[in-house]
Backbone of each chain as ProteinMPNN parsed JSONL, in Angstrom:
{"seq_chain_A": "MRIRLLAFATAAQALGAAESEVEVPDGATVGTLARLLGDRHPELAARAARLAFAVDGELARPERALREGCEVALLPPVSGG", "coords_chain_A": {"N_chain_A": [[1.111, -20.407, 35.25], [-1.344, -19.486, 32.796], [-1.279, -18.912, 29.21], [-2.549, -17.195, 26.25], [-2.044, -18.196, 23.056], [-1.308, -17.084, 19.928], [-0.897, -17.999, 16.394], [0.708, -17.54, 13.406], [0.703, -18.009, 9.72], [3.327, -19.76, 8.712], [4.105, -20.425, 11.277], [1.823, -21.252, 12.564], [1.257, -23.546, 11.111], [3.502, -25.129, 12.095], [2.9, -25.259, 14.758], [0.413, -26.574, 14.789], [-1.918, -25.283, 15.032], [-3.837, -22.276, 15.122], [-4.665, -20.891, 17.209], [-4.26, -21.314, 20.562], [-3.968, -22.473, 24.249], [-1.52, -22.242, 26.634], [0.504, -23.534, 29.191], [2.764, -21.937, 31.276], [5.767, -21.462, 33.3], [5.733, -19.799, 36.466], [6.979, -16.636, 36.23], [7.648, -16.677, 33.706], [9.316, -15.545, 30.66], [9.294, -14.069, 27.387], [11.261, -15.115, 26.054], [11.69, -17.604, 27.597], [9.16, -18.951, 26.861], [9.551, -19.218, 24.138], [11.76, -21.024, 24.096], [10.448, -23.181, 25.337], [8.478, -23.966, 23.459], [9.949, -24.338, 21.252], [11.104, -26.703, 21.989], [8.959, -28.591, 21.86], [8.113, -28.421, 19.485], [9.888, -29.18, 16.9], [9.884, -28.153, 14.032], [9.332, -25.5, 14.461], [11.431, -24.727, 16.118], [13.532, -24.668, 14.231], [13.02, -22.591, 12.736], [13.211, -20.594, 14.657], [15.146, -18.291, 14.48], [14.257, -16.377, 12.876], [11.644, -15.774, 13.792], [9.394, -13.588, 15.406], [7.961, -12.167, 18.184], [4.881, -11.007, 19.636], [3.415, -9.344, 22.316], [0.407, -9.112, 23.818], [-0.36, -7.363, 21.656], [1.828, -5.814, 21.061], [5.028, -5.772, 19.628], [7.694, -7.641, 20.979], [10.623, -8.01, 22.974], [12.94, -10.734, 23.889], [13.293, -10.654, 26.778], [10.927, -9.847, 27.782], [8.497, -9.893, 30.3], [5.968, -12.322, 31.004], [2.321, -12.513, 31.67], [-0.176, -13.914, 33.582], [-2.877, -14.998, 31.507], [-2.187, -13.298, 29.31], [-1.714, -12.375, 25.787], [0.157, -13.811, 23.415], [1.661, -13.4, 20.49], [2.761, -15.442, 17.561], [5.016, -14.605, 15.166], [6.107, -15.056, 11.975], [8.476, -14.123, 9.361], [7.252, -11.452, 7.47], [4.983, -10.702, 4.4], [3.528, -8.795, 3.465], [1.754, -6.423, 1.165]], "CA_chain_A": [[0.268, -19.563, 34.49], [-1.765, -19.874, 31.355], [-1.273, -17.718, 28.322], [-3.371, -17.448, 25.14], [-0.899, -18.121, 22.123], [-1.747, -17.072, 18.539], [0.181, -18.275, 15.543], [0.251, -17.078, 12.013], [1.274, -18.498, 8.611], [4.18, -21.132, 8.923], [4.134, -20.696, 12.724], [0.497, -21.86, 12.782], [1.467, -24.848, 10.584], [4.427, -25.864, 12.865], [2.417, -25.485, 15.987], [-0.749, -27.32, 14.389], [-3.157, -24.569, 15.541], [-3.77, -20.747, 14.859], [-5.005, -20.519, 18.712], [-4.058, -22.314, 21.755], [-3.445, -22.102, 25.481], [-0.073, -22.813, 26.9], [0.934, -23.339, 30.545], [4.216, -21.597, 31.335], [6.24, -21.369, 34.584], [5.532, -18.37, 37.014], [8.1, -15.648, 35.952], [8.389, -16.839, 32.353], [9.507, -14.391, 29.639], [9.009, -14.48, 26.034], [12.418, -16.199, 25.684], [11.189, -18.848, 28.206], [8.104, -19.536, 25.968], [10.296, -19.534, 22.755], [12.405, -22.382, 24.302], [9.43, -24.344, 25.608], [7.843, -24.171, 22.165], [10.961, -25.088, 20.284], [11.401, -28.06, 22.42], [7.86, -29.242, 21.722], [7.754, -28.382, 17.883], [11.162, -28.885, 16.22], [9.857, -27.29, 12.947], [9.361, -24.126, 14.962], [12.791, -24.522, 16.41], [14.321, -24.711, 12.951], [12.6, -21.349, 12.241], [13.289, -19.62, 15.636], [15.96, -17.082, 14.395], [13.594, -15.517, 12.045], [10.487, -15.51, 14.344], [9.309, -12.477, 16.202], [6.697, -12.272, 19.287], [4.166, -9.881, 20.326], [2.641, -9.419, 23.748], [-0.764, -8.081, 23.845], [-0.527, -6.563, 20.471], [3.089, -5.159, 20.749], [6.39, -6.441, 19.308], [8.288, -7.747, 22.327], [11.913, -8.828, 23.15], [12.808, -12.102, 24.751], [13.337, -10.484, 28.215], [9.692, -9.355, 28.161], [7.907, -10.905, 31.182], [4.567, -12.637, 30.621], [1.526, -12.496, 32.817], [-1.409, -14.816, 33.517], [-3.916, -14.346, 30.487], [-1.812, -12.474, 28.279], [-2.009, -13.031, 24.669], [1.359, -13.943, 22.748], [1.542, -13.849, 18.879], [4.147, -15.665, 16.977], [5.025, -13.966, 13.848], [7.007, -15.245, 11.16], [8.722, -13.02, 8.428], [6.139, -11.015, 6.919], [5.152, -10.7, 3.078], [2.439, -7.835, 2.945], [1.907, -5.495, 0.068]], "C_chain_A": [[-0.182, -19.952, 33.251], [-1.79, -18.654, 30.578], [-2.015, -18.096, 26.987], [-2.169, -17.199, 23.877], [-1.707, -18.016, 20.581], [-0.593, -17.214, 17.617], [-0.042, -18.085, 14.171], [1.214, -17.799, 10.93], [2.191, -19.64, 8.955], [4.114, -21.533, 10.384], [2.92, -21.472, 12.96], [0.668, -23.356, 12.194], [2.419, -25.679, 11.564], [3.879, -26.249, 14.19], [1.243, -26.429, 15.83], [-1.965, -26.694, 14.714], [-2.735, -23.012, 15.408], [-3.967, -20.3, 16.432], [-4.879, -21.46, 19.507], [-3.832, -21.745, 23.023], [-2.349, -22.858, 25.86], [0.267, -22.513, 28.414], [2.433, -23.164, 30.571], [4.545, -21.328, 32.775], [5.943, -19.995, 34.994], [6.833, -17.86, 36.637], [8.628, -15.92, 34.66], [8.369, -15.534, 31.64], [9.116, -14.948, 28.336], [10.128, -15.477, 25.629], [12.108, -17.704, 26.387], [10.268, -19.614, 27.162], [8.629, -19.897, 24.694], [10.914, -20.706, 22.971], [11.523, -23.489, 24.472], [8.654, -24.798, 24.132], [8.652, -24.916, 21.162], [11.132, -26.445, 20.586], [10.423, -29.125, 22.12], [7.646, -29.29, 20.267], [9.189, -28.003, 17.261], [11.107, -28.056, 14.932], [9.782, -25.76, 13.24], [10.631, -23.688, 15.51], [13.74, -24.105, 15.219], [14.275, -23.041, 12.457], [12.747, -20.111, 13.251], [14.07, -18.059, 15.342], [15.248, -16.044, 13.548], [12.01, -15.179, 12.67], [10.375, -14.455, 15.413], [7.941, -12.753, 17.031], [6.242, -10.982, 19.383], [3.488, -10.206, 21.422], [1.828, -8.382, 23.773], [-0.739, -6.869, 22.89], [0.804, -5.815, 20.148], [4.202, -5.938, 20.682], [7.211, -6.522, 20.783], [9.692, -8.43, 22.373], [11.969, -10.028, 24.07], [12.862, -11.817, 26.26], [11.925, -9.967, 28.75], [8.961, -10.248, 28.96], [6.392, -11.169, 30.721], [3.678, -12.668, 31.854], [0.389, -13.346, 32.46], [-2.502, -14.165, 32.299], [-3.519, -13.586, 29.627], [-1.88, -13.154, 26.928], [-0.619, -12.841, 23.787], [1.178, -14.317, 21.257], [2.802, -14.187, 18.375], [4.076, -15.331, 15.494], [6.287, -14.098, 13.045], [7.418, -14.18, 10.169], [7.467, -12.739, 7.652], [6.167, -10.604, 5.248], [3.934, -9.847, 2.65], [2.81, -7.19, 1.577], [1.302, -6.045, -1.15]], "O_chain_A": [[0.504, -20.727, 32.584], [-2.183, -17.572, 31.012], [-2.068, -19.284, 26.667], [-1.516, -16.159, 23.8], [-2.578, -18.811, 20.225], [0.505, -16.717, 17.866], [-1.108, -18.524, 13.738], [2.36, -18.128, 11.236], [1.648, -20.555, 9.573], [4.072, -22.711, 10.739], [3.081, -22.473, 13.658], [0.204, -24.297, 12.838], [2.119, -26.847, 11.814], [4.213, -27.291, 14.753], [1.048, -27.152, 16.807], [-3.012, -27.342, 14.721], [-1.588, -22.587, 15.549], [-3.353, -19.301, 16.806], [-5.388, -22.542, 19.217], [-3.5, -20.56, 23.052], [-2.2, -24.019, 25.477], [0.3, -21.351, 28.82], [3.232, -23.953, 30.067], [3.616, -20.963, 33.494], [5.876, -19.083, 34.17], [7.8, -18.619, 36.711], [9.767, -15.577, 34.343], [7.607, -14.605, 31.91], [8.684, -16.09, 28.185], [9.912, -16.494, 24.971], [12.272, -18.765, 25.785], [10.573, -20.711, 26.696], [8.164, -20.892, 24.139], [10.724, -21.572, 22.117], [11.697, -24.575, 23.919], [8.341, -25.964, 23.89], [8.264, -25.825, 20.429], [11.289, -27.303, 19.717], [10.743, -30.313, 22.082], [6.981, -30.226, 19.823], [9.598, -26.85, 17.129], [12.057, -27.326, 14.651], [10.11, -24.908, 12.414], [10.98, -22.509, 15.45], [14.618, -23.253, 15.356], [15.208, -22.412, 11.957], [12.517, -18.944, 12.933], [13.714, -16.981, 15.82], [15.668, -14.887, 13.544], [11.268, -14.404, 12.067], [11.232, -14.429, 16.296], [7.016, -13.439, 16.596], [6.948, -9.981, 19.261], [2.966, -11.317, 21.525], [2.11, -7.184, 23.763], [-1.007, -5.705, 23.191], [0.91, -5.235, 19.067], [4.427, -6.762, 21.568], [7.304, -5.566, 21.552], [9.813, -9.475, 21.734], [11.1, -10.245, 24.914], [12.487, -12.717, 27.012], [11.754, -9.698, 29.939], [8.715, -11.36, 28.494], [5.726, -10.308, 30.144], [4.177, -12.828, 32.968], [0.006, -13.516, 31.303], [-2.835, -12.98, 32.276], [-4.402, -13.022, 28.981], [-2.077, -14.367, 26.867], [-0.324, -11.687, 23.475], [0.64, -15.357, 20.878], [3.811, -13.515, 18.589], [3.19, -15.743, 14.744], [7.318, -13.468, 13.283], [6.637, -13.23, 10.12], [6.731, -13.636, 7.241], [7.235, -10.216, 4.775], [3.35, -10.115, 1.6], [3.877, -7.357, 0.987], [1.33, -5.399, -2.198]]}, "seq_chain_B": "MHLTRAPLDSGALAAEVGSAARGATVLFLGTVRDRHLGRAVTGIDYTAYEPLAEATLARIERELAAEHEGLALRVVHRLGALAAGEASIAIAAAAPRREAAFAAARRALERVKREAPIWKLERYADGGQAWREEEPLSPPG", "coords_chain_B": {"N_chain_B": [[-9.504, 3.111, 9.318], [-7.717, 0.61, 8.22], [-7.286, -1.939, 7.184], [-9.238, -4.167, 5.135], [-11.778, -6.357, 3.846], [-13.182, -6.007, 1.63], [-13.091, -5.136, -2.0], [-10.703, -2.95, -2.807], [-10.882, 0.695, -3.001], [-9.802, 2.755, -5.064], [-10.01, 5.455, -6.071], [-11.779, 6.649, -4.279], [-9.729, 6.74, -2.259], [-7.835, 8.279, -3.15], [-9.352, 10.763, -3.435], [-9.621, 11.137, -0.615], [-7.29, 12.176, 0.275], [-6.687, 14.339, -1.348], [-6.427, 18.027, -1.846], [-7.0, 21.462, -2.565], [-4.632, 22.721, -1.755], [-2.674, 20.828, -2.061], [-0.77, 20.003, -4.587], [0.209, 17.569, -5.796], [-0.917, 14.424, -6.309], [-0.19, 11.088, -5.653], [-0.813, 7.95, -6.489], [-0.674, 4.515, -5.497], [-1.001, 1.185, -6.493], [-0.813, -2.009, -5.368], [-0.872, -5.193, -7.121], [-2.094, -8.366, -7.346], [0.151, -10.583, -8.747], [0.472, -12.761, -11.615], [2.393, -14.559, -11.784], [4.999, -16.474, -10.115], [8.415, -16.999, -9.491], [8.298, -18.348, -12.329], [6.412, -19.96, -11.859], [2.892, -20.575, -12.408], [0.577, -18.221, -10.904], [-2.59, -18.332, -9.233], [-3.966, -16.878, -7.332], [-3.788, -15.221, -4.217], [-4.013, -15.571, -0.708], [-4.513, -13.336, 1.909], [-3.388, -12.852, 5.173], [-3.522, -11.648, 8.323], [-2.098, -10.268, 11.556], [-4.334, -8.774, 13.09], [-4.915, -6.65, 14.91], [-2.349, -5.532, 15.438], [-1.301, -5.054, 12.83], [-3.094, -3.097, 11.777], [-2.633, -0.887, 13.647], [0.102, -0.601, 12.826], [-0.015, 0.261, 10.401], [-1.322, 2.686, 10.757], [0.606, 3.908, 12.08], [2.798, 4.22, 10.283], [1.57, 5.815, 8.424], [1.167, 8.179, 9.978], [3.808, 8.745, 10.89], [5.117, 9.3, 8.446], [3.898, 11.454, 7.598], [4.589, 13.384, 9.208], [7.165, 13.593, 8.626], [6.995, 14.92, 6.201], [6.232, 18.244, 5.116], [2.76, 19.192, 4.922], [1.787, 16.91, 3.868], [-0.665, 14.359, 3.009], [-1.633, 11.131, 3.823], [-2.524, 8.04, 2.858], [-2.987, 4.517, 3.706], [-4.072, 1.653, 2.632], [-4.7, -2.048, 3.194], [-5.745, -4.892, 1.869], [-7.384, -7.893, 2.886], [-7.862, -11.505, 2.924], [-9.036, -13.738, 0.244], [-7.837, -13.316, -2.773], [-7.937, -12.85, -6.191], [-5.508, -13.373, -8.998], [-4.457, -10.298, -10.436], [-6.121, -8.633, -8.821], [-6.247, -5.789, -6.703], [-4.089, -5.532, -3.859], [-3.083, -3.824, -2.079], [-3.46, -0.394, -1.451], [-2.139, 2.885, -1.825], [-2.302, 6.24, -1.21], [-0.976, 9.399, -1.634], [-0.695, 12.759, -1.031], [0.636, 15.828, -1.499], [2.031, 19.158, -1.34], [3.905, 19.471, -3.232], [5.258, 17.671, -5.949], [7.7, 15.925, -5.332], [7.676, 15.261, -2.683], [5.249, 13.855, -2.468], [5.636, 11.596, -4.378], [7.913, 10.353, -2.884], [6.886, 9.662, -0.314], [4.968, 7.964, -1.098], [6.27, 5.767, -1.966], [8.107, 5.039, 0.129], [6.171, 4.537, 2.22], [5.214, 1.987, 1.118], [7.369, 0.47, 1.165], [7.957, 0.434, 3.848], [5.59, -0.831, 4.737], [5.83, -3.549, 3.722], [8.059, -4.29, 5.16], [7.306, -4.036, 7.954], [4.599, -4.462, 8.633], [2.585, -6.953, 10.008], [1.572, -9.045, 8.112], [0.783, -11.669, 5.755], [1.314, -13.583, 2.877], [-0.358, -16.143, 1.268], [0.405, -18.101, -1.205], [-1.459, -19.257, -4.07], [-1.17, -21.746, -6.523], [-1.557, -22.47, -10.106], [-1.089, -25.258, -10.391], [-2.118, -26.528, -8.401], [-0.823, -26.419, -6.031], [0.265, -24.773, -3.251], [1.804, -21.992, -1.081], [3.23, -20.565, 1.781], [4.584, -17.362, 1.741], [7.346, -15.934, 3.028], [9.334, -13.244, 3.986], [10.249, -10.667, 5.162], [11.95, -10.486, 8.49], [10.338, -9.654, 11.425], [11.16, -7.185, 13.919], [11.428, -5.92, 17.318], [11.073, -2.651, 18.23], [13.806, -0.309, 18.883]], "CA_chain_B": [[-9.458, 1.819, 8.82], [-6.44, 0.229, 7.07], [-7.492, -3.247, 6.585], [-10.49, -4.437, 4.511], [-11.946, -7.511, 2.927], [-13.796, -5.579, 0.326], [-12.378, -4.625, -2.986], [-10.094, -1.639, -2.764], [-11.57, 1.858, -4.037], [-8.395, 3.804, -5.112], [-10.546, 6.759, -6.4], [-12.105, 7.163, -2.959], [-8.693, 7.058, -1.329], [-7.178, 9.71, -3.689], [-10.095, 11.909, -3.006], [-9.543, 11.433, 0.82], [-6.077, 13.02, 0.497], [-6.422, 15.646, -2.177], [-7.133, 19.244, -1.569], [-6.519, 22.587, -3.271], [-3.147, 23.105, -1.363], [-1.972, 19.742, -2.306], [-0.856, 20.194, -6.079], [0.586, 16.473, -6.297], [-1.354, 13.254, -5.601], [0.434, 9.935, -6.25], [-1.699, 6.838, -6.184], [0.056, 3.295, -5.942], [-1.701, -0.137, -6.318], [-0.164, -3.266, -5.681], [-1.857, -6.058, -7.465], [-1.68, -9.933, -7.428], [0.846, -10.987, -10.006], [0.09, -14.026, -12.071], [3.45, -15.566, -11.728], [5.921, -16.399, -9.106], [9.447, -17.731, -9.936], [8.025, -18.863, -13.229], [5.147, -20.767, -11.598], [1.606, -19.799, -12.538], [-0.245, -18.075, -9.691], [-4.012, -18.093, -9.461], [-4.431, -15.844, -6.226], [-3.142, -15.029, -2.792], [-4.83, -15.43, 0.424], [-3.8, -12.51, 2.857], [-3.84, -12.966, 6.481], [-2.809, -10.45, 9.223], [-2.29, -9.922, 13.08], [-5.161, -7.509, 12.633], [-4.81, -5.475, 15.859], [-0.994, -5.02, 15.307], [-1.286, -4.645, 11.551], [-4.064, -1.858, 11.814], [-1.624, -0.136, 14.304], [1.424, -0.397, 12.224], [-0.298, 1.114, 9.171], [-1.667, 3.938, 11.124], [1.844, 4.596, 12.55], [3.413, 4.532, 9.121], [1.006, 7.168, 7.905], [1.431, 9.294, 11.024], [5.185, 9.214, 10.792], [5.624, 9.89, 7.18], [3.255, 12.553, 7.551], [5.437, 14.224, 10.147], [8.443, 13.883, 7.915], [6.993, 15.85, 4.796], [5.164, 19.348, 5.315], [1.653, 19.383, 4.088], [1.626, 15.525, 3.332], [-1.737, 13.716, 3.45], [-1.156, 9.83, 3.258], [-3.627, 6.858, 3.355], [-2.427, 3.345, 3.291], [-5.094, 0.356, 3.06], [-4.244, -3.344, 2.667], [-6.832, -5.968, 1.56], [-7.152, -9.355, 3.394], [-8.899, -12.468, 2.478], [-8.706, -14.53, -0.935], [-7.724, -12.351, -3.837], [-7.562, -13.442, -7.525], [-4.571, -12.734, -9.641], [-4.912, -9.139, -10.988], [-6.838, -7.888, -7.914], [-5.272, -5.014, -5.917], [-3.935, -5.98, -2.357], [-2.666, -2.614, -1.367], [-3.609, 1.049, -2.021], [-1.488, 3.969, -1.135], [-2.47, 7.483, -1.725], [-0.025, 10.287, -1.089], [-0.888, 14.018, -1.525], [1.635, 17.052, -0.919], [2.098, 20.526, -2.073], [4.757, 19.455, -4.444], [5.239, 16.233, -6.435], [8.788, 15.147, -4.68], [7.227, 14.614, -1.436], [4.146, 12.757, -2.771], [6.324, 10.333, -4.736], [8.842, 9.81, -1.956], [6.254, 9.269, 0.709], [4.203, 6.727, -1.329], [7.228, 4.604, -2.175], [8.417, 4.827, 1.526], [4.924, 3.786, 2.722], [5.088, 0.674, 0.553], [8.675, -0.359, 1.637], [7.753, 0.179, 5.384], [4.512, -1.772, 4.942], [6.416, -4.793, 3.496], [8.893, -4.764, 6.348], [6.876, -3.713, 9.316], [3.302, -4.947, 9.037], [2.261, -8.314, 10.165], [0.648, -9.508, 7.046], [1.359, -12.761, 5.265], [0.776, -13.925, 1.713], [-0.282, -17.605, 0.929], [0.258, -18.154, -2.762], [-1.942, -20.295, -4.739], [-0.607, -21.989, -7.735], [-2.366, -23.199, -11.089], [-0.794, -26.692, -10.38], [-2.841, -27.064, -7.215], [0.026, -26.163, -4.904], [0.282, -23.409, -2.267], [3.078, -21.854, -0.165], [3.383, -19.169, 2.311], [5.789, -16.333, 1.334], [8.231, -15.468, 4.03], [10.261, -12.416, 3.3], [10.888, -9.719, 5.887], [11.758, -10.834, 9.661], [10.01, -8.469, 12.137], [12.034, -7.077, 15.011], [10.925, -5.057, 18.22], [11.748, -1.354, 18.07], [14.782, 0.11, 19.909]], "C_chain_B": [[-8.481, 1.595, 7.932], [-6.383, -1.247, 6.695], [-8.859, -3.469, 6.165], [-10.458, -5.661, 3.856], [-12.618, -7.218, 1.784], [-12.693, -4.978, -0.724], [-11.934, -3.037, -2.752], [-10.668, -0.417, -3.726], [-10.499, 2.896, -4.003], [-9.044, 5.397, -5.4], [-10.975, 7.422, -5.07], [-10.886, 7.564, -2.105], [-8.109, 8.323, -1.795], [-8.061, 10.84, -3.378], [-10.044, 12.174, -1.629], [-8.404, 12.405, 1.127], [-5.859, 14.276, -0.293], [-7.144, 16.788, -1.565], [-6.336, 20.203, -2.399], [-5.166, 22.914, -3.067], [-2.313, 22.124, -1.586], [-1.745, 19.445, -4.058], [-0.38, 18.691, -6.714], [-0.174, 15.382, -5.717], [-0.782, 11.884, -6.476], [-0.484, 8.756, -5.619], [-0.954, 5.365, -6.685], [-0.854, 2.241, -5.667], [-0.853, -1.237, -6.573], [-1.292, -4.468, -5.942], [-1.151, -7.383, -7.328], [-1.005, -10.336, -8.802], [0.626, -12.458, -10.319], [1.224, -15.07, -12.063], [4.532, -15.387, -10.531], [7.156, -17.258, -9.212], [8.995, -18.684, -11.086], [6.855, -19.809, -13.085], [3.814, -19.95, -11.607], [0.767, -19.559, -11.226], [-1.652, -17.622, -10.148], [-4.56, -17.092, -8.558], [-3.625, -16.098, -5.04], [-4.158, -14.796, -1.905], [-3.971, -14.362, 1.409], [-4.256, -12.716, 4.117], [-2.849, -11.955, 7.226], [-2.924, -10.75, 10.602], [-3.086, -8.725, 12.946], [-4.908, -6.352, 13.659], [-3.352, -4.643, 15.68], [-0.821, -4.389, 13.894], [-1.938, -3.19, 11.338], [-3.21, -0.818, 12.579], [-0.46, 0.353, 13.508], [1.122, 0.592, 11.067], [-0.506, 2.512, 9.527], [-0.26, 4.674, 11.591], [2.623, 4.981, 11.394], [2.975, 5.823, 8.477], [1.193, 8.39, 8.702], [2.917, 9.703, 10.905], [5.776, 9.777, 9.541], [5.041, 11.247, 7.121], [4.016, 13.939, 8.279], [6.774, 14.487, 9.419], [8.294, 14.819, 6.719], [5.846, 16.931, 5.259], [4.117, 19.26, 4.289], [1.141, 18.011, 3.527], [0.277, 14.943, 3.867], [-1.526, 12.291, 2.852], [-2.228, 8.881, 3.815], [-2.96, 5.567, 2.871], [-3.673, 2.31, 3.558], [-4.79, -0.936, 2.376], [-5.671, -4.193, 2.725], [-6.566, -7.252, 2.161], [-8.224, -10.108, 2.538], [-8.223, -13.16, 0.955], [-8.929, -13.63, -2.096], [-7.28, -13.246, -5.129], [-6.378, -12.741, -8.105], [-5.166, -11.21, -10.573], [-5.575, -8.119, -9.939], [-5.822, -7.095, -7.03], [-5.313, -5.51, -4.357], [-3.635, -4.746, -1.553], [-3.042, -1.306, -2.035], [-2.931, 2.029, -1.15], [-1.842, 5.31, -1.801], [-1.849, 8.476, -1.006], [-0.221, 11.8, -1.726], [-0.14, 15.004, -0.883], [1.457, 18.037, -1.898], [2.69, 20.301, -3.358], [5.086, 17.892, -4.55], [6.486, 15.153, -5.826], [8.301, 14.404, -3.576], [6.181, 13.573, -1.582], [4.873, 11.456, -3.396], [7.073, 9.602, -3.661], [8.118, 9.307, -0.955], [5.348, 7.873, 0.313], [5.204, 5.438, -1.419], [7.758, 4.208, -0.635], [7.412, 3.948, 2.25], [5.016, 2.4, 2.477], [6.28, -0.131, 1.066], [8.42, -0.602, 3.18], [6.638, -1.001, 5.686], [4.943, -3.096, 4.673], [7.35, -5.077, 4.496], [8.369, -4.845, 7.85], [5.49, -4.442, 9.717], [3.155, -6.503, 9.01], [1.138, -8.824, 9.481], [1.333, -10.505, 6.306], [0.526, -13.173, 3.808], [0.701, -15.633, 1.595], [-0.613, -17.58, -0.474], [-0.276, -19.413, -3.18], [-1.711, -20.515, -6.11], [-1.731, -22.67, -8.758], [-2.251, -24.706, -10.935], [-1.535, -27.429, -9.261], [-2.038, -26.91, -5.969], [-0.281, -25.004, -4.337], [1.455, -23.296, -1.326], [3.037, -20.447, 0.392], [4.779, -18.448, 1.988], [6.22, -15.856, 2.561], [9.315, -14.449, 3.59], [10.955, -11.542, 4.269], [10.727, -10.231, 7.626], [11.33, -9.622, 10.457], [11.136, -8.477, 13.276], [11.428, -5.865, 15.918], [11.741, -3.734, 18.091], [12.734, -1.109, 19.292], [15.866, -1.003, 20.049]], "O_chain_B": [[-8.35, 2.294, 6.927], [-5.5, -1.691, 5.962], [-9.723, -2.938, 6.863], [-9.431, -6.107, 3.342], [-12.697, -8.076, 0.905], [-11.639, -4.452, -0.366], [-12.725, -2.114, -2.557], [-10.863, -0.535, -4.935], [-10.337, 3.724, -3.107], [-8.503, 6.391, -4.917], [-10.609, 8.559, -4.769], [-10.932, 8.534, -1.348], [-7.899, 9.284, -1.055], [-7.524, 11.898, -3.05], [-10.362, 13.304, -1.259], [-8.467, 13.267, 2.004], [-5.021, 15.126, 0.008], [-8.189, 16.681, -0.923], [-5.237, 19.918, -2.874], [-4.489, 23.349, -3.998], [-1.126, 22.363, -1.36], [-2.526, 18.726, -4.68], [-0.512, 18.506, -7.924], [-0.116, 15.347, -4.488], [-0.926, 11.717, -7.687], [-0.796, 8.698, -4.43], [-0.702, 5.082, -7.857], [-1.519, 2.316, -4.634], [-0.271, -1.466, -7.633], [-2.286, -4.679, -5.248], [0.067, -7.526, -7.22], [-1.659, -10.382, -9.844], [0.596, -13.3, -9.421], [1.023, -16.261, -12.3], [4.848, -14.281, -10.092], [6.907, -18.441, -8.984], [9.272, -19.869, -10.898], [6.371, -20.382, -14.06], [3.642, -18.904, -10.982], [0.328, -20.496, -10.559], [-1.914, -16.845, -11.066], [-5.55, -16.451, -8.911], [-2.889, -17.076, -4.913], [-5.076, -14.008, -2.132], [-2.786, -14.611, 1.631], [-5.473, -12.778, 4.292], [-1.741, -11.572, 6.852], [-3.844, -11.502, 10.927], [-2.517, -7.664, 12.689], [-4.711, -5.206, 13.256], [-3.238, -3.42, 15.76], [-0.252, -3.303, 13.781], [-1.327, -2.272, 10.79], [-3.115, 0.255, 11.982], [-0.094, 1.528, 13.512], [1.842, 1.556, 10.803], [-0.043, 3.437, 8.86], [-0.098, 5.887, 11.459], [3.159, 6.089, 11.446], [3.73, 6.71, 8.077], [1.358, 9.494, 8.182], [3.225, 10.893, 10.829], [6.725, 10.561, 9.526], [5.693, 12.153, 6.603], [3.976, 15.122, 7.942], [7.405, 15.524, 9.622], [9.259, 15.429, 6.26], [4.75, 16.575, 5.692], [4.347, 19.247, 3.08], [0.157, 17.987, 2.788], [0.061, 15.011, 5.077], [-1.286, 12.143, 1.653], [-2.702, 8.924, 4.95], [-2.429, 5.521, 1.761], [-4.167, 2.226, 4.682], [-4.634, -0.984, 1.155], [-6.515, -4.047, 3.609], [-5.458, -7.738, 1.937], [-9.09, -9.665, 1.784], [-7.03, -13.046, 0.674], [-10.054, -13.221, -2.385], [-6.449, -14.153, -5.086], [-6.184, -11.572, -7.771], [-6.195, -11.205, -11.248], [-5.57, -6.911, -10.172], [-4.754, -7.586, -6.666], [-6.345, -5.811, -3.757], [-3.964, -4.709, -0.368], [-2.887, -1.234, -3.254], [-3.089, 2.043, 0.071], [-1.629, 5.404, -3.01], [-2.073, 8.545, 0.202], [0.105, 11.979, -2.9], [-0.245, 15.069, 0.341], [0.911, 17.907, -2.994], [2.23, 20.75, -4.408], [5.168, 17.086, -3.623], [6.369, 13.928, -5.812], [8.427, 13.186, -3.451], [6.204, 12.537, -0.918], [4.662, 10.352, -2.894], [6.922, 8.39, -3.505], [8.658, 8.303, -0.49], [5.077, 6.962, 1.096], [4.921, 4.316, -1.0], [7.775, 3.019, -0.317], [7.691, 2.871, 2.777], [4.928, 1.599, 3.408], [6.147, -1.318, 1.362], [8.646, -1.696, 3.698], [6.719, -1.854, 6.57], [4.436, -3.942, 5.409], [7.473, -6.278, 4.736], [8.868, -5.535, 8.739], [5.268, -4.909, 10.834], [3.573, -7.188, 8.077], [0.025, -9.032, 9.966], [2.537, -10.302, 6.146], [-0.696, -13.075, 3.696], [1.703, -16.306, 1.839], [-1.674, -17.144, -0.921], [0.205, -20.49, -2.83], [-1.986, -19.626, -6.917], [-2.671, -23.321, -8.3], [-3.19, -25.415, -11.296], [-1.588, -28.655, -9.166], [-2.536, -27.251, -4.896], [-1.065, -24.223, -4.878], [2.02, -24.278, -0.845], [2.868, -19.418, -0.262], [5.875, -19.008, 2.013], [5.355, -15.296, 3.234], [10.187, -14.853, 2.819], [12.185, -11.586, 4.292], [9.594, -10.366, 8.087], [11.908, -8.562, 10.213], [11.852, -9.442, 13.541], [10.963, -4.887, 15.332], [12.951, -3.756, 17.869], [12.559, -1.567, 20.421], [16.788, -0.869, 20.853]]}, "name": "protein", "num_of_chains": 2, "seq": "MRIRLLAFATAAQALGAAESEVEVPDGATVGTLARLLGDRHPELAARAARLAFAVDGELARPERALREGCEVALLPPVSGGMHLTRAPLDSGALAAEVGSAARGATVLFLGTVRDRHLGRAVTGIDYTAYEPLAEATLARIERELAAEHEGLALRVVHRLGALAAGEASIAIAAAAPRREAAFAAARRALERVKREAPIWKLERYADGGQAWREEEPLSPPG"}
């Protein structure tokens, strides 16, 4: 299935794109996606421990299941204010 | 509305929360500092994951209002390219007594810095730039 990927700040740098589409196996979770992206983008893997994920606009744990067409956002440590 | 690309209007924000029943209004403005670790800063570009940032700022307002009786709280964050000296965040807290107004304004700022998906790209006078990464986000629960 395909999902829509948004990436911000250093995560966008590591991926080389702020928006992309990614093919993930059926039954994939946030954790599956994190491993798949880490394998493809070593710079992202190095930052994995401090990276958060949101699915369809809500922060999500690694066990959260993905579905066809969902929007996953990669969120590095924040610095607003 | 909690995110804007227009300059922040702190007077309007203070007026929104003020009322005759609230005898204390605290207004906090965060502005772009012209130095970071000794390096001259010309400006900061702010970006956000806007739907989640919008919802997060609204939740912070709602939760703090529930913690302090009579509190009215507004938080607005600016996005886009800001020059040093420009305001990036405005927080207005009004309450019947000053203790709650000061406490809520401070707490709102600290929560925004930890919870809102907003990022600074700092631009330096020497031509360099760097993303600032400070607080890792984590899902609730």
